[in-house]
C-alpha positions in Angstrom: 0.0 0.0 0.0 1.4 3.4 -1.0 2.2 5.8 1.8 0.4 9.1 2.1 3.4 11.3 2.4 4.0 11.8 -1.3 3.2 10.6 -4.8 5.9 9.0 -6.9 6.4 11.1 -10.0 9.2 11.9 -12.5 10.7 8.4 -12.3 11.6 6.8 -15.7 9.8 3.5 -16.5 12.0 0.4 -16.7 13.7 -0.1 -20.0 11.9 -3.4 -20.8 9.6 -4.9 -23.4 11.5 -3.6 -26.4 13.5 -5.2 -29.2 17.2 -4.6 -28.3 18.3 -5.3 -31.8 15.8 -3.2 -33.8 16.3 -0.2 -31.5 20.1 -0.2 -32.0 20.5 1.7 -35.2 24.3 1.3 -35.4 24.1 -2.5 -35.0 21.3 -2.9 -37.5 23.2 -0.8 -40.1 26.4 -2.9 -39.6 24.5 -6.2 -40.1 22.7 -4.8 -43.2 26.1 -3.6 -44.5 28.1 -6.8 -44.1 25.6 -9.6 -44.8 24.8 -10.9 -48.2 21.3 -9.7 -49.2 20.0 -13.2 -49.5 20.8 -13.8 -45.9 19.2 -10.7 -44.5 15.6 -11.8 -44.0 16.6 -14.8 -42.0 19.2 -12.8 -40.0 16.7 -10.1 -39.3 14.2 -12.6 -38.0 16.7 -14.3 -35.8 18.2 -11.2 -34.4 14.9 -9.5 -33.7 13.7 -12.6 -31.9 16.8 -12.6 -29.8 16.5 -8.8 -29.4 12.9 -9.1 -28.0 14.1 -11.8 -25.6 17.0 -9.7 -24.5 14.6 -6.8 -23.8 12.1 -8.9 -21.9 11.4 -8.7 -18.2 11.7 -12.5 -17.9 15.4 -12.7 -19.0 16.4 -9.7 -17.0 14.9 -11.4 -13.9 16.9 -14.5 -14.7 20.0 -12.4 -15.2 19.6 -10.8 -11.8 19.1 -14.3 -10.2 22.2 -15.7 -11.9 24.3 -12.8 -10.9 23.0 -12.7 -7.3 23.5 -16.5 -6.8 27.1 -17.2 -7.8 28.2 -20.8 -8.6 29.2 -23.1 -5.7 32.0 -25.7 -5.8 31.3 -29.2 -4.6 34.6 -31.1 -4.4 33.1 -34.3 -2.8 29.8 -36.0 -2.6 28.1 -37.0 0.7 30.1 -40.2 0.8 33.5 -38.6 0.4 34.0 -39.4 -3.3 35.8 -36.7 -5.3 33.4 -35.3 -7.9 34.6 -31.7 -8.6 31.3 -30.3 -9.7 30.0 -26.7 -9.9 26.4 -26.0 -9.0 24.7 -23.1 -10.7 21.4 -21.3 -10.1 18.7 -22.6 -12.4 18.5 -19.2 -14.1 22.1 -19.7 -15.3 21.2 -22.9 -17.1 18.1 -21.3 -18.6 20.2 -18.4 -19.9 23.1 -20.5 -21.2 20.6 -22.8 -23.0 19.1 -19.8 -24.7 22.5 -18.5 -25.7 23.4 -21.9 -27.2 20.1 -22.0 -29.0 20.7 -18.6 -30.5 23.7 -19.9 -32.6 26.3 -18.3 -30.4 28.6 -21.3 -30.8 27.9 -22.1 -34.4 29.4 -19.4 -36.6 32.1 -21.3 -38.4 29.9 -23.3 -40.8 27.0 -20.9 -41.3 26.8 -18.5 -44.2 27.6 -15.1 -42.8 27.9 -16.8 -39.5 30.5 -14.5 -37.9 28.5 -11.3 -38.6 25.3 -12.9 -37.4 26.9 -14.3 -34.3 28.8 -11.0 -33.6 25.5 -9.1 -33.6 23.9 -11.7 -31.4 26.9 -11.6 -29.0 26.5 -7.8 -28.7 22.8 -8.4 -27.8 23.4 -11.3 -25.4 26.1 -9.4 -23.5 23.4 -6.9 -22.6 21.4 -9.6 -20.9 24.0 -11.4 -18.7 27.6 -11.3 -19.6 28.6 -14.2 -17.4 27.1 -16.8 -19.8 29.2 -15.2 -22.6 32.4 -16.9 -21.3 31.4 -20.5 -22.1 29.7 -19.4 -25.2 32.8 -17.6 -26.4 35.2 -20.4 -25.4 33.1 -23.0 -27.2 32.9 -20.9 -30.4 36.6 -20.1 -30.3 37.7 -23.6 -29.8 36.9 -24.6 -33.4 40.0 -23.2 -35.2 42.3 -24.9 -32.7 40.6 -28.2 -33.0 40.9 -28.0 -36.8 44.6 -28.6 -36.4 43.6 -32.3 -36.0 40.9 -33.1 -38.6 39.8 -36.3 -36.9 39.4 -34.5 -33.6 37.5 -31.6 -35.3 35.2 -34.1 -37.0 34.3 -35.6 -33.7 33.9 -32.4 -31.6 32.9 -29.6 -34.0 29.3 -30.8 -34.6 28.8 -30.9 -30.8 30.2 -27.4 -30.3 28.0 -26.0 -33.2 24.9 -27.7 -31.8 22.0 -25.5 -30.6 21.2 -28.0 -27.8 22.5 -27.4 -24.3 22.9 -30.4 -22.1 24.2 -29.6 -18.6 24.9 -33.2 -17.4 28.5 -34.5 -17.3 28.6 -37.5 -19.7 31.0 -38.6 -22.4 30.9 -36.1 -25.2 29.9 -38.8 -27.8 26.7 -39.4 -25.7 25.6 -35.8 -25.8 23.7 -33.8 -28.4 25.8 -30.7 -27.7 29.0 -29.9 -25.8 30.9 -26.9 -24.4 34.6 -26.3 -24.3 36.7 -24.2 -21.8 40.3 -23.2 -21.8 43.3 -23.3 -19.5 46.5 -21.6 -20.5 47.9 -19.6 -17.6 49.7 -20.8 -14.5 50.6 -19.2 -11.1 54.2 -18.5 -12.0 53.7 -17.1 -15.5 50.3 -15.6 -16.1 50.2 -14.3 -19.7 53.8 -15.5 -20.2 52.8 -19.1 -21.0 56.5 -19.9 -21.8 56.9 -20.1 -18.0 54.3 -23.0 -17.9 55.5 -26.1 -16.1 52.5 -28.5 -16.6 54.0 -31.6 -18.2 52.6 -34.2 -20.6 53.8 -37.8 -20.8 52.9 -39.8 -23.9 50.9 -43.0 -23.4 50.8 -46.1 -25.5 47.7 -45.0 -27.4 48.6 -42.8 -30.4 48.0 -39.1 -29.5 47.2 -39.8 -25.9 49.1 -38.2 -23.0 49.0 -38.0 -19.2 49.1 -34.5 -17.7 50.6 -33.4 -14.4 50.4 -29.8 -13.3 47.9 -27.0 -12.7 46.1 -24.0 -14.3 45.6 -20.8 -12.3 42.7 -19.6 -14.4 40.5 -22.2 -16.0 37.5 -20.8 -17.8 34.1 -22.5 -17.6 35.0 -25.5 -15.5 31.6 -27.1 -16.0 32.5 -27.7 -19.7 32.8 -31.0 -21.4 36.3 -30.5 -22.6 39.2 -28.1 -22.2 42.0 -26.9 -24.4 45.2 -26.6 -22.4 48.9 -26.0 -22.9 51.5 -28.4 -21.4 55.1 -29.4 -22.1 55.3 -32.7 -24.0 58.3 -34.6 -22.8 60.8 -34.8 -25.6 58.9 -32.3 -27.7 61.2 -30.2 -30.0 61.8 -26.5 -29.3 59.5 -24.7 -31.8 60.8 -21.9 -33.9 58.2 -19.5 -32.5 59.6 -19.9 -29.0 57.0 -22.3 -27.6 59.7 -24.2 -25.7 58.0 -27.5 -26.2 54.5 -26.3 -25.3 51.9 -28.4 -26.9 48.1 -28.0 -27.1 45.9 -30.7 -25.6 42.2 -31.5 -25.3 41.2 -32.7 -21.8 37.8 -34.3 -21.7 35.9 -33.9 -18.5 34.4 -37.4 -18.7 36.3 -40.3 -20.3 34.8 -42.7 -23.0 34.0 -45.4 -20.4 31.9 -42.9 -18.4 34.4 -42.4 -15.6 35.5 -38.9 -14.5 38.9 -37.7 -15.8 41.2 -36.3 -13.1 40.2 -32.7 -13.0 40.6 -31.4 -9.5 38.9 -28.0 -9.0 40.8 -26.5 -6.1 38.6 -23.4 -5.7 36.5 -20.9 -7.6 37.7 -17.3 -8.1 35.9 -14.6 -6.1 35.8 -12.1 -8.9 34.9 -8.4 -9.0 32.3 -9.0 -11.7 31.2 -11.8 -14.0 29.9 -13.4 -10.8 27.4 -15.8 -12.4 30.3 -17.5 -14.3 32.7 -19.9 -12.7 36.5 -19.3 -13.1 38.5 -22.0 -11.4 42.0 -23.1 -10.2 42.5 -26.7 -11.3 45.1 -29.4 -10.9 46.0 -32.3 -13.2 47.4 -35.5 -11.7 47.5 -38.3 -14.2 44.9 -36.5 -16.3 44.2 -38.1 -19.7 44.5 -35.8 -22.7 44.6 -35.9 -26.4 47.2 -33.9 -28.4 45.9 -31.2 -30.7 48.3 -30.3 -33.5 52.0 -31.0 -33.5 54.2 -31.4 -30.4 56.0 -28.2 -29.5 53.5 -26.1 -31.6 51.0 -25.4 -28.8 50.9 -21.6 -29.0 50.6 -21.7 -32.7 47.8 -24.2 -32.5 45.8 -22.4 -29.8 46.4 -18.9 -31.2 43.3 -19.1 -33.4 41.2 -19.7 -30.4 42.9 -16.7 -28.6 42.2 -14.4 -31.6 38.5 -15.4 -31.7 38.1 -14.8 -28.0 39.8 -11.4 -28.3 37.3 -10.4 -30.9 34.6 -11.5 -28.4 36.2 -9.1 -25.9 35.6 -6.3 -28.4 32.1 -7.4 -29.1 31.3 -7.9 -25.4 32.7 -4.5 -24.6 30.5 -3.0 -27.4 27.5 -4.8 -25.9 28.2 -3.5 -22.4 28.7 0.1 -23.7 25.5 -0.1 -25.7 23.5 -1.4 -22.6 24.9 1.5 -20.5 24.3 4.2 -23.1 20.8 2.9 -23.8 20.0 3.1 -20.1 21.4 6.6 -19.8 19.6 7.9 -22.8 16.3 6.3 -21.7 16.6 7.7 -18.2 17.4 11.2 -19.5 14.5 11.1 -21.9 12.0 10.4 -19.1 13.5 12.4 -16.3 12.9 16.1 -15.9 15.0 18.5 -13.9 15.4 22.3 -13.8 12.3 22.9 -15.9 12.7 20.3 -18.7 13.8 16.9 -19.8 17.4 16.0 -19.0 17.8 14.9 -22.6 17.2 18.4 -23.8 19.7 20.1 -21.5 22.7 21.1 -23.5 25.4 19.8 -21.1 23.7 16.4 -20.6 23.2 16.2 -24.4 26.9 16.7 -24.8 27.6 13.9 -22.4 25.2 11.5 -24.0 26.4 12.3 -27.5 30.0 11.7 -26.4 29.1 8.3 -24.9 27.1 7.4 -28.0 30.1 8.1 -30.2 32.2 5.6 -28.2 29.5 3.0 -28.4 28.8 3.3 -32.1 32.5 3.3 -32.9 33.0 0.0 -30.9 30.0 -1.7 -32.6 31.0 -0.6 -36.1 34.6 -1.9 -35.6 33.6 -5.2 -34.0 31.2 -6.0 -36.8 33.7 -5.1 -39.5 36.2 -7.5 -38.0 33.5 -10.2 -37.8 32.9 -9.7 -41.5 36.6 -10.2 -42.1 36.3 -13.7 -40.6 33.4 -14.4 -42.9 35.4 -13.3 -45.9 38.4 -15.4 -45.0 40.5 -14.0 -47.8 44.2 -13.5 -47.5 44.0 -9.7 -47.2 41.2 -10.0 -44.6 43.2 -12.4 -42.5 46.2 -10.1 -42.6 43.9 -7.2 -41.5 42.7 -9.3 -38.5 46.3 -9.9 -37.5 46.8 -6.3 -36.6 43.3 -5.0 -36.1 42.1 -7.6 -33.6 44.7 -6.8 -30.9 44.4 -3.1 -31.6 40.6 -3.2 -31.3 40.8 -5.5 -28.2 43.2 -3.1 -26.5 41.3 0.1 -27.2 37.6 -0.9 -27.2 37.9 -2.9 -24.0 39.8 -0.1 -22.3 37.1 2.4 -23.3 34.3 0.2 -21.8 34.9 1.0 -18.1 34.9 4.9 -18.4 31.9 4.8 -20.7 29.8 2.6 -18.3 30.8 4.6 -15.2 29.8 7.9 -17.0 26.6 6.4 -18.1 25.8 5.3 -14.5 26.4 8.9 -13.5 23.8 10.1 -15.9 21.2 8.2 -13.7 22.5 10.1 -10.6 22.0 8.2 -7.3 19.6 5.8 -9.0 22.5 4.5 -11.1 24.4 3.6 -7.9 21.6 1.3 -6.7 21.8 -2.4 -7.5 18.1 -2.5 -8.7 19.0 -0.2 -11.6 21.3 -2.9 -13.1 24.1 -0.3 -13.6 26.4 -1.5 -10.8 26.4 -5.0 -12.5 27.5 -3.3 -15.7 30.2 -1.3 -13.8 31.6 -4.4 -12.2 31.7 -6.2 -15.6 33.2 -3.3 -17.5 37.0 -3.8 -16.8 36.9 -7.6 -17.5 37.4 -7.7 -21.2 40.5 -5.4 -20.9 42.1 -8.0 -18.5 41.0 -11.3 -19.9 42.6 -12.9 -23.0 45.7 -10.8 -22.6 45.7 -7.4 -20.8 46.6 -4.1 -22.5 50.4 -4.5 -22.6 50.0 -7.9 -24.2 47.8 -6.6 -26.9 50.1 -3.6 -27.6 53.1 -5.9 -27.9 51.2 -8.2 -30.2 50.6 -5.3 -32.5 54.3 -4.6 -32.5 55.0 -8.3 -33.2 52.7 -8.1 -36.2 54.4 -5.0 -37.5 57.8 -6.6 -37.3 57.1 -10.1 -38.5 54.1 -9.7 -40.9 54.4 -6.7 -43.2 51.3 -7.9 -45.1 49.3 -7.0 -41.9 50.3 -3.4 -42.1 49.6 -3.3 -45.8 46.1 -4.7 -45.3 45.4 -2.2 -42.5 46.6 0.8 -44.7 44.5 -0.4 -47.6 41.5 -0.5 -45.3 41.8 2.9 -43.8 42.9 4.3 -47.2 39.3 3.6 -48.5 38.2 6.7 -46.5 41.1 8.9 -47.4 40.2 12.3 -48.7 36.7 12.3 -47.0 37.8 14.1 -43.8 40.9 16.2 -43.3 41.3 15.2 -39.6 41.3 11.5 -40.6 43.9 12.2 -43.3 46.1 14.0 -40.8 45.7 11.1 -38.4 46.8 8.6 -41.0 49.8 10.7 -41.9 50.7 11.0 -38.2 50.5 7.2 -37.8 52.7 6.7 -40.8 55.3 9.1 -39.3 55.2 7.1 -36.0 55.7 3.9 -37.9 58.7 5.2 -39.9 61.0 4.4 -37.0 60.2 1.5 -34.7 63.4 1.8 -32.6 62.4 2.0 -28.9 58.8 1.2 -30.0 58.0 -1.0 -27.0 57.9 2.0 -24.7 55.3 3.7 -27.0 53.5 0.5 -28.0 50.3 1.6 -26.2 50.3 5.0 -28.0 50.8 3.3 -31.4 48.1 0.7 -30.7 45.6 3.4 -29.6 46.3 5.3 -32.9 45.8 2.1 -34.9 42.4 1.6 -33.3 41.2 5.2 -33.5 42.2 5.7 -37.1 40.4 2.4 -38.1 37.3 3.5 -36.2 37.4 6.9 -37.8 37.8 5.5 -41.3 34.8 3.2 -40.8 32.6 5.9 -39.4 33.5 8.3 -42.2 32.5 5.7 -44.7 29.4 4.3 -43.1 28.0 6.4 -40.2 25.7 9.4 -40.6 27.7 12.6 -41.2 27.0 14.0 -37.8 28.5 10.9 -36.1 31.6 10.9 -38.3 32.1 14.6 -37.9 31.9 14.4 -34.1 34.2 11.4 -33.9 36.9 12.9 -36.2 36.7 16.3 -34.4 37.1 14.8 -30.9 39.0 11.6 -31.3 41.3 12.4 -34.2 41.3 16.2 -34.3 41.9 16.8 -30.6 38.9 19.1 -30.2 37.7 17.6 -26.9 38.7 17.5 -23.2 39.7 14.6 -21.0 36.3 13.8 -19.8 33.1 12.9 -21.6 30.8 15.7 -22.4 33.5 18.0 -23.8 32.5 17.8 -27.5 32.5 21.0 -29.6 29.1 22.7 -29.0 28.8 23.4 -32.7 28.3 19.8 -33.6 24.9 18.2 -34.2 24.7 16.6 -30.8 21.0 16.2 -30.8 21.0 14.0 -33.8 23.7 11.8 -32.3 21.7 11.3 -29.1 18.5 10.6 -30.9 20.2 7.9 -33.0 21.4 6.3 -29.8 18.1 6.3 -28.0 16.6 2.8 -27.6 13.3 3.5 -29.4 11.9 2.0 -32.6 
């Protein structure tokens, strides 16, 4: 019963009951741009169906339940038998099942599959980002498994399945399977060359016994795991792997018995709390080799690249969710005699946030289209563009989400708004799959070892040359920086940031509305902005930028 002291007014309605896809103009435009026309009708139907689900009250309730009830580790059953199982809230399983059913693990064999999945991943991140981890790992495992055609033939149909089965059984007995990953160890972190986990060959061809540990094992409830270990007697690879070899560790063996997969504990993380991240130990663990001995990093790098693109897409999704909430709030909230949305200073803030969000989405979908193309030039572009995009887009996520929460005032600091969950999630993609320095050094590595990568990048940004003088100047400045790579490591972050910004600017100049491209080039390339959001030149068409970002049909 309502109290008699006041009437509740001027509170925005919940942002629910809408199509998250259809109301995202930048995402819709990217899908229409990159998909073949004959695929568009089917893709629109799939994405709008997922968009309506993503905007529903039911899924948001499940998301809150999954996040509020983190997974629990059960190392032993009631009789003392070691079982190493992770219990999840029922809402987690419902959400993960919907994600699998939405083709989020089946891009590699579908026409236009990567663009369609990328758009769906942006949408799904806005529901509950924790489930995106097993979906991403499973999707990304495919290129690594293809190093062994027989293994790929066995596992790929299970990973591409739209059926989610939560029970632990032999993979061959399931209609669908998930795959996790374990690369890092306590002593090395991202420097996997410091790994000590060992692999001893068994009598069966391609079979090994693992001994060691993994400090971060993603999705420990999965059916299989791609891991790195040192095969005894493996040759030193030319790429510096130091004998590291890639292996597939099944959770359940062919005879139905549990493989040795000792989950020591689950990480107590800042965000991503619905998802389990574990510390695991191997002690006589059965594994099957994937690819050649001593070529583990080269084998698994395809998986790493795919997950890094998912970090870009996931960050784009988080930014879009935050900006949509901020714009919705300001459209329905009045202060100082009018709607917040119409206040010049708030409009500047929202427009600045919207630029960052659209640039991230546009870049992420362009890279997904390169995967679909698969040509030599597109693969070369990915080699330099993926780490640059992962570095920059993931880093921009946290400040965008925090600023968007501020647009809601005190309401944005309250859990019920959903904004604190986005804030906690926002740093994750910058840390996982190689933090900022790792990405920047990877860009340098590509510049030095693969000149075709730079050529492909320059051809891509060159398509927009002459359309905006600030973009032209930024390309020229980048070329000047690249003329001398002596001492480049100390300025690798600066170079990587420029790579990302110039590529984003070139794409927006080619494809975005003029007001969006103009504002981006002025502020991000031309230097006409301050250090905080909301410092765009007041002469820009900020109203049109904000209106484009509003989550309305």
